[in-house]
C-alpha positions in Angstrom: 0.0 -0.6 -0.7 1.7 3.9 -0.7 1.9 6.2 1.4 -0.2 9.0 -0.4 -2.2 6.8 -1.0 -5.8 8.0 1.0 -8.4 5.7 2.9 -10.8 6.4 0.3 -8.3 5.0 -2.7 -6.9 2.5 -0.8 -10.7 1.0 -0.5 -11.3 0.7 -3.7 -7.4 -0.4 -4.7 -9.6 -3.7 -2.3 -12.6 -3.4 -3.5 -11.3 -4.0 -7.2 -8.6 -6.5 -6.0 -12.1 -8.9 -5.4 -13.6 -7.9 -8.6 -16.5 -6.2 -6.4 -18.7 -3.4 -7.7 -19.3 -0.6 -5.1 -23.0 -1.7 -5.5 -21.8 -5.2 -4.4 -19.6 -3.8 -1.5 -22.8 -2.0 -1.1 -24.8 -4.9 -0.7 -22.1 -6.4 1.5 -22.1 -3.7 3.6 -25.8 -1.9 4.0 -23.1 1.7 3.2 -25.0 3.4 1.6 -23.0 3.6 -2.6 -23.1 7.5 -2.7 -21.3 7.2 0.0 -18.7 4.4 -1.1 -17.7 6.1 -4.0 -17.6 9.5 -1.7 -15.1 8.3 -0.3 -12.9 7.2 -3.0 -12.7 9.3 -4.9 -12.0 12.3 -2.2 -15.3 13.7 -1.9 -15.7 12.6 1.8 -12.1 12.6 3.7 -13.8 12.3 7.1 -14.7 9.1 8.7 -16.3 8.6 11.2 -15.4 6.4 13.7 -18.1 4.0 13.5 -19.6 0.8 13.0 -19.1 1.4 8.9 -15.8 1.1 9.7 -16.3 -2.9 11.1 -18.6 -3.1 8.3 -15.8 -2.4 5.8 -13.4 -4.9 7.7 -15.6 -7.6 8.1 -16.5 -6.9 4.3 -12.8 -7.4 3.4 -12.4 -10.5 5.5 -9.7 -8.2 8.1 -9.7 -7.6 12.0 -10.9 -3.9 13.1 -7.4 -4.0 13.7 -5.6 -4.6 10.2 -7.5 -1.2 9.1 -4.6 1.2 7.4 -5.8 3.7 9.6 -2.7 5.8 9.3 -4.1 6.3 5.8 -7.3 8.6 7.8 -5.2 11.2 7.9 -6.1 12.5 11.2 -9.2 12.8 9.5 -11.3 10.7 12.4 -14.4 12.0 13.1 -14.6 10.0 16.5 -18.8 10.2 17.6 -19.3 11.0 21.1 -20.4 7.7 23.8 -24.0 7.8 24.3 -24.1 5.4 26.8 -24.3 7.1 30.2 -23.0 5.3 32.7 -24.8 6.6 36.0 -28.0 6.1 33.9 -28.7 2.4 34.9 -27.0 2.5 38.7 -29.7 2.0 41.8 -29.8 4.0 44.2 
């Protein structure tokens, strides 16, 4: 994997290696095809750290830790945790 490659370009490379269309990857992951297209063409470069990364990893038969996070170039948007630990405590 080339260092000048973006995360979106990596997705495209991995998809094409497998002979998959964007439509097929979309079916495998439930990620909208337009989102995949925008990622692959760098129209969207902020990747939310959410279940979509897990879905991509599964589709490519990778563990989440094997995704090339170094290609994200610090453009990962961390989603706030909606769980409130004290909410379920019994007094």
